[in-house]
C-alpha positions in Angstrom: -26.2 -26.5 0.6 -23.2 -24.2 -0.2 -22.0 -21.1 1.5 -23.8 -18.4 -0.6 -24.2 -14.6 -0.3 -23.7 -11.6 -2.8 -25.1 -8.5 -0.8 -24.3 -4.9 -1.9 -22.7 -3.0 1.3 -21.2 0.3 2.4 -17.3 1.1 2.5 -16.0 4.3 3.9 -12.5 3.4 2.2 -12.2 0.4 -0.4 -8.7 -0.2 0.6 -9.4 -0.5 4.0 -12.3 -2.5 3.9 -10.3 -5.1 1.6 -7.6 -5.3 4.0 -10.0 -6.1 7.3 -11.6 -8.5 4.8 -8.5 -10.2 3.7 -7.5 -11.1 7.3 -10.9 -13.3 7.2 -9.6 -15.1 3.9 -11.4 -12.9 1.3 -9.8 -11.7 -1.8 -10.4 -9.0 -4.0 -11.9 -10.2 -7.6 -12.9 -6.8 -8.7 -12.3 -3.0 -8.1 -12.9 0.4 -9.7 -13.8 3.5 -8.5 -17.4 2.8 -7.9 -17.6 -1.0 -6.8 -15.4 -4.0 -5.3 -16.2 -7.6 -5.1 -14.4 -9.5 -2.3 -14.6 -13.5 -2.7 -13.8 -16.2 -0.1 -14.9 -19.5 -1.8 -18.3 -19.2 -3.0 -19.2 -16.3 -0.9 -19.2 -12.7 -2.7 -19.2 -9.3 -0.8 -19.9 -6.1 -3.2 -18.9 -2.8 -1.9 -19.9 0.6 -3.3 -18.1 4.0 -2.0 -20.1 5.6 1.2 -17.4 7.9 2.4 -19.7 9.7 4.6 -21.1 6.7 6.3 -21.2 7.1 10.0 -20.6 3.5 11.2 -22.0 4.1 14.8 -25.3 4.7 13.1 -25.1 2.3 10.1 -28.4 0.0 9.6 -26.6 -2.2 6.9 -26.8 -5.7 6.9 -26.9 -8.7 5.4 -26.9 -12.9 5.9 -24.0 -14.8 5.1 -25.2 -18.5 5.0 -22.7 -20.9 5.8 -22.2 -24.7 5.5 -19.3 -24.6 8.5 -20.4 -21.6 10.9 -18.0 -22.5 13.3 -14.9 -22.7 11.0 -15.8 -19.2 9.8 -16.3 -18.1 13.3 -12.6 -19.4 14.0 -11.3 -17.5 11.3 -12.7 -14.4 12.3 -11.1 -15.1 15.9 -7.9 -16.1 14.4 -7.9 -12.5 12.7 -8.1 -11.0 16.3 -11.8 -10.1 16.2 -13.2 -10.0 19.5 -16.6 -10.7 21.3 -18.1 -7.6 22.5 -21.2 -5.7 23.2 -20.3 -2.6 21.5 -17.6 -0.8 19.0 -16.5 -2.1 15.4 -15.3 -4.3 14.4 -16.7 -7.0 16.9 -18.1 -10.5 17.2 -21.0 -12.0 18.7 -20.8 -15.9 19.8 -22.9 -18.4 17.8 -26.0 -19.5 19.6 -29.2 -21.4 18.8 -31.6 -18.9 17.9 -35.5 -18.5 18.9 -36.2 -19.7 15.4 -34.4 -22.8 16.1 -31.6 -21.9 13.9 -27.7 -21.4 14.8 -26.4 -17.9 14.3 -23.6 -15.6 15.1 -22.9 -12.1 14.1 -20.0 -10.1 12.7 -19.8 -6.2 12.9 -17.3 -4.6 10.2 -15.4 -1.5 10.6 -18.0 0.3 8.8 -20.9 -0.9 11.3 -22.1 -3.2 8.9 -24.1 -6.2 10.7 -23.2 -9.8 8.7 -25.4 -12.5 10.3 -23.9 -15.7 10.2 -26.2 -18.6 9.6 -25.4 -22.3 9.8 -26.8 -23.9 6.9 
């Protein structure tokens, strides 16, 4: 199964969002005043402007289903993201979940939870 995702996520500021995700290997493939699309291989993250978003109360989330969770997690760590229980951005290490799958988590600067799930 290939990596895949095309969530629609909030961004308080497109340029800051693009810079954050560029450090994780994403490139900008589309941007206008009302929409931005970032790509990393077959992954697509689509963003809409939400300048009034409070990142500490954000409830936005999505799942990235990955063929190589460890490689993506290593890219996050190489970009300087740290494992922490609060704040953003931050990471939660990969682990076996009660449902039997293996997953990690990334909280971006806007408070969006990205569940990183091994295919």
